[in-house]
N, C-alpha and C positions, 0 to 999 in steps of 0.2 A: 565565365572565363576562370580557368584554374589558376590560383595564385601559387607562386613559388615559395617554398619554405624559407624562413629567415636564415637557417644554417646554410642552405644551398646558395642563397644570394651572397652571404659573406664569403663562402669558399670560392665562388665564381669571381668575386671582386679581388680577393687575394691572389687568385691564380693569374688574373689579368695584370695585376700590379707586378707580380714577380716576373712574369714573362716579359712585360714591357720594360722593366728595369734591366733585366739581363740583355735584352735586345739592344737597348740604348747603350749599355756598357760595351757590348760587342762592337757596335758601330764606332763608339768613341775610341776604343782600343785598336780599331782598324785591323781586325783579325783577318788573316789571309788563309782561306780554306784550301788554297791550291797546294800549299806545302804541308809536309807531315806535321810540323810543329803547330801550325795554326789549326789543323784538323784535330790534333790531340787536345788542344786548349778548348776547342769548340765542344768536343765530346765531354770534357770535364765540366763545362758549363751546363750542358744538357743534363748530365748526371746530377749536378748540384741543384738544378731546377726541379727534377723529379724528387730528389730527397727532401727538398724544401716543401714541395707540395704535399708529399706524404706526411711529413712531420706536422705541417699546418693542419691537414685534415684530421690527424689524430688528436692534436691539442684542442682544436675547435670543437670536435665532437665531445671531448671530455668536459669542456667548459659549458657546452650547451646542454649536457645531460640533465642537470637539475631543472632547467627550464622546461625540457621535454617531459620530465616526470611530473612537474606541476601542471602542464597542459593536459596530460592523460588523466590526472586526478580531477581536473575541472570538467573534463568530458564525461566522466562516469558519476558525477555527483547526482544524487536523487534525494530530494528533501523528505520523501516518505521513508527513507532509510537513514536515520540520523547517525551522527558520529563519524562520518567519513571526513577525513582531514588530510591535507597534504603533509607528507612527512619530510623532515630535513634530509638533504642528500650530502654525501661526503664531498667536501670541497666546493660547496655552492657559494657563488659570489654574494657579497653583501646586498646588492640590489635584488637578487633573486630571493634571498632570505626575507627581505622586507616585503616583497610581493607575496611570498608564501604566507607570512604572518598576517598580512592584510586580508588575504583570501580566506584564511581560517577564521579570522575575526568576523568577516562578513557572513560566513556560513553559520557561525554561532548566533549572530544577530538575526539572521533570516529564520533559523530553526526556532528560536525563542519567540519571535513575532508571529510566525506561522502557527506555532503551538497555541499561543495565547488567543489569537483570533479564531482559530478553528475550534478551540474549546468553548469560546463564547458563543460561536454559531451553533454548535451542537447543543449546548445548554438551552439556548433560545429555541431551537427546534423542539427539544423535549418538553420545554414549558408550553409551547404552542400545541404540541400533541396532547399534553395533559388537559389543556383548556378545551380543545375540540372534543376530546373524549368525554369530559364532564358534560359539555353541552349536549352531546349525542345521548348520553345516558340520562341526564336529569331533565332535559327539555324535550328533545325529539322523541325519545323512547317513551316518556310519560305521556306525551300527546298521542302517540300511537296506542298506548295502553288505554287511554280514555276513549279513543275511537273504537277500539275493540269491545270495550264494555258497553258503549252505546249501541253498537251493532248487535251484541248479544241481547240487550234489553229490547231492542226493536224487533229482533227475530222472534222473540217469545209471543208478540202480539201481531206479527205480520201475517198476511194471508198465506196460505200454503204455496201459492205460485211464486211468492217472493222469498220464502224461507230458505230455499236451497241457494239462491243467489246471495242472500245475506250471509249465510254460513260460509260460502266460498270467499266472500269479501273479508269476513272475520279471519279465515285461515290465512289469507294473504297478508293481512295486517300483523298477525302473529309471526309469520315468516319474516316480514320486514323488521319486526322487533328483534328477532334472533340475529338477523344479519347485522343490524346496527350494534347489537351487543358484541358480536364478534369483531366488528370494525373498531369499536371502542377499546376492546382488549388488545388489539394489534397496535393501536395508537399509543396507548398507555396501559400496560398490564396492571390491573388493580392488585393481583396476587403478589406482584413484586413489592408494592408499597405496603401491603397488609401482612404478608407472611414471609417475605424474604426470597432470595434467589432460587434456592432449590425447589420449593413448592411451585414457583412460577415456571421454572424450566420443566418440571414434571407435568404441569398442566399444559404447557406449550407442546410438548412431545405427544401427549395424549390427544390433544385436539388435532395435531398434524396427522396422526394415524387415522383418526376418525374421518377427517375431511377428505384425505387422499387415498384412503384404503391401503396404506402401506404399513406393514407391521413395524412399529417403532418402540424401542425400549429405552429406559432411562435408568442410570445407575450412578451412585455417589458413595464415597467412602466416609462421609460424615453428614452432619445435619446443618451446619452453619459455617460456610467458608469465611475466612478472615479477610473480607474485602469491603472497601468503602462503598458508599452509595453510587458514586460515578462508575467505579469499576464493575459493580454488579450490573448496572445498566448497560455498560459496554458488552459484558458477557452475554446478556440477554439478547441484545441486538445482533451480535455476531451469530449466535445460534439461530436466531430468527431468520437472518439472511441466508445462512447455510441451508436450513430446512427449505426455504423458498426456492433456492437453486436446485435442490434435490427434486422437489415436486415438479419444477418446470423443465429440467434438462436431463436428470440422471437416469430416469427409467429404472429406479432401484426397486428391489423386492424386500429389502430389509434395511433398517436404519437404527443406529445405536448412538445415544448421547451419553457421555460419561463425564463426571466431575471428580477429579482425583486431587489429593493433597489438601483437603479441607482444613486440616489441622496443621499444615506445614507452612513453610516460607513461600512456597509457590503453589498456585492453584492451576491445574491443567484441565482444560475443557476440550473434549474431542467430539466431533460429529463425524461418524463413519457410515458410509453407505456402500452397497455392492452394485452400483449402477455402471453406466458406460464410462465413467471417468470424465475428468475435465481436460479439455484440449490444452496443450502447452501454450498456445498463443493466447488463450483466454487468461491463463495465469499470468503470463508475461505482460499482456496489454491491459490487464485490469478489468476484463469483462465480467459479466454476471454479478455485479455489485461488489466485486473484490476491492475496488478503490475505497468504497465506504467502509468496508470491514477493516482494511489496513489503516485507514485514517483513524478510526475509533481505537484500534489496538495501539497505534502510535501515541495517541493522546492519553491513554491510560497507562503508558509505560509498559505495555505488554508486547509479547512476541507472537506473531501470527505465521503459521506454516501451513501450506496446502500441498499435500503430497499424494501420489497414487497409493491406493490400498492394495495390499498383496491379494492377488486373485481377481482384481478389477475393482473399480470404484474409486472413491476419493476420501481422504481424511483431512478434515479441517481441524487444526489444533491451535488453541489459544492458551498461552502461558502468561499468567498474571501474578505479579508479586503481591503477597499478602501485606496487610497493614503492619508497619513496623519492620518489615524485612528490608534489608539493604540490597541494592543492586550490585551484581557481581561485575 
């Protein structure tokens, strides 16, 4: 059931009150519409009713305008886009001003709490990724290495009819070791901890090209961007997700990853492909891992933009403030 707007309800009630009051006054005055004088008086009353209703409609709409503006702001609030606030309107009543201030205060509190909880969750996820990656590398991978060595030793003394089977089993064990190492790198890139962001990104781009057979280039205008540990991790994960989307959906023939502004106040990271492009509904609804990318960018105080590339394809651009830089 559709509800009537508050403004419409107020106007309807006022209209009924005005009409009822004038009708009661006419009855009390015993207007006689049969003569010219009574008819003129009645027409004057009708004109007064219309003028009153028009003036009432104009005044009420002006008084309700700040409340309508506040309602529109409430409807478009998105916590993934911080900073949206209801703005004061000219002539807003004191009650509406209090409501606006309370709403803005609630938004600030929600953004702060959401940022704190989401940051804690992401840090816990990364810590768990690092633990699992260490376990895969130090325990599972070492166990497979021991199995491979035992197989090699057994193959040396095995009868010829078993040598080929043992060699194939050893090959499969080596393949499993390589897959585990790749999984461990995806979970927690050791290059990021050992060498920094740019070498880790360069390795990521190279492995992407080798795995998917897509020519991929990496370029940077410096050697060490001025980013903190958390911001570097955000950049790495955003590039990782963007490359994953290209491999699964883009059908691209070329990919380029660039890092610009390494020595400036803002570091701009771009992932550009010449594929089929990203459907607008995916960008709008947050498909293809875009929600996670936006969430990470938000927590790092960065700006994420996903736009069509000239000539086809998609550009994912992440802009991060360097350490010590002030937000504009």
